[in-house]
VMD Tcl script that draws the C-alpha trace (Angstrom):
set ca {
  {0.32 0.18 -0.22}
  {0.94 3.45 -1.01}
  {0.81 5.60 2.45}
  {0.51 9.50 1.35}
  {0.82 11.42 5.25}
  {0.57 15.41 4.81}
  {1.16 18.37 7.80}
  {-0.81 20.95 8.04}
  {-0.62 23.47 9.53}
  {-2.75 25.07 12.82}
  {-3.91 28.02 10.38}
  {-5.37 24.68 7.78}
  {-2.42 25.50 5.12}
  {-0.96 22.18 3.85}
  {2.63 22.51 4.71}
  {4.53 19.33 2.80}
  {4.27 15.67 2.24}
  {5.52 11.98 2.67}
  {4.73 8.88 0.58}
  {5.99 6.18 0.76}
  {5.17 2.75 -0.53}
  {4.22 0.22 -3.25}
  {1.02 -0.50 -4.56}
  {1.10 -4.35 -4.69}
  {-1.50 -4.05 -7.62}
  {1.30 -5.97 -10.63}
  {5.13 -5.81 -10.27}
  {8.00 -2.62 -10.30}
  {7.25 -1.25 -13.34}
  {3.77 -2.56 -14.70}
  {1.36 -1.22 -11.37}
  {-0.89 1.48 -12.66}
  {-2.03 2.68 -9.58}
  {1.93 3.05 -8.70}
  {2.07 4.63 -11.80}
  {-0.25 7.48 -11.56}
  {0.87 8.54 -7.87}
  {3.96 8.74 -8.61}
  {2.98 10.59 -12.10}
  {0.76 13.08 -9.20}
  {3.64 12.60 -6.57}
  {6.35 14.49 -9.53}
  {4.27 16.97 -11.03}
  {3.09 18.30 -7.80}
  {7.27 18.74 -6.40}
  {8.19 19.84 -10.26}
  {5.39 22.70 -10.03}
  {6.03 23.68 -6.38}
  {9.86 24.04 -7.38}
  {10.14 24.72 -11.01}
  {7.05 26.47 -12.11}
  {6.12 28.65 -8.65}
  {9.80 28.88 -7.70}
  {8.74 28.34 -4.01}
  {11.15 26.93 -1.34}
  {10.56 23.81 -0.25}
  {12.81 21.18 0.68}
  {12.57 17.61 -1.04}
  {13.67 14.12 -0.85}
  {13.53 11.55 -2.97}
  {14.47 7.91 -2.64}
  {13.77 4.21 -3.70}
  {9.26 4.17 -2.91}
  {9.97 6.85 -0.80}
  {9.61 11.16 -1.57}
  {9.18 14.40 0.95}
  {8.59 17.66 0.18}
  {8.69 20.68 2.69}
  {7.41 23.67 2.29}
  {10.12 26.08 3.41}
  {8.72 30.16 2.88}
  {5.23 30.09 0.48}
  {4.27 33.48 0.91}
  {1.97 33.62 -1.72}
  {-0.14 30.43 -0.26}
  {0.61 28.84 -3.99}
  {2.16 25.66 -2.28}
  {-0.74 25.07 -0.01}
  {-2.83 25.06 -3.51}
  {-0.69 23.02 -5.24}
  {-0.54 19.95 -2.69}
  {-4.27 19.94 -1.59}
  {-4.71 19.14 -5.50}
  {-2.08 16.23 -5.43}
  {-4.46 14.96 -2.05}
  {-7.21 15.69 -4.00}
  {-5.71 13.37 -6.74}
  {-4.28 10.25 -5.14}
  {-8.14 10.38 -3.40}
  {-9.39 9.90 -6.21}
  {-7.14 6.82 -7.48}
  {-7.34 5.37 -4.00}
  {-11.18 5.82 -4.50}
  {-10.37 4.06 -7.57}
  {-8.28 0.96 -5.92}
  {-8.83 1.58 -2.99}
  {-6.60 -1.60 -1.57}
  {-3.61 0.79 -3.05}
  {-3.19 4.54 -1.47}
  {-4.19 5.51 2.60}
  {-4.28 8.96 2.56}
  {-3.61 10.56 6.42}
  {-3.41 14.37 7.06}
  {-1.25 15.60 10.71}
  {-1.63 18.43 12.24}
  {1.61 20.12 13.50}
}
mol new
graphics top color blue
foreach p $ca { graphics top sphere $p radius 0.5 }
foreach p [lrange $ca 0 end-1] q [lrange $ca 1 end] { graphics top cylinder $p $q radius 0.2 }
display resetview
């Protein structure tokens, strides 16, 4: 299962995420749920850092990615992360055993 932990501020703004695991629906490289999650996550990371130029810490390892907003004065990062959470929820609705989303307050 892919576990997606999102982190939220006291002001109800998303601050980052940690996503890890494997959907387990097929072999690695052939799992459509993993591919969908990976694509959504990478697009979000690239949009945060390269398009909106938001200062963020990104750490990528095998089946594990962390993104933490460092400085987001305009609040665009929060909206991008909310879009990712929505996309992961839709993938989870399509493949219920593949994705688990948790929102943690900070």
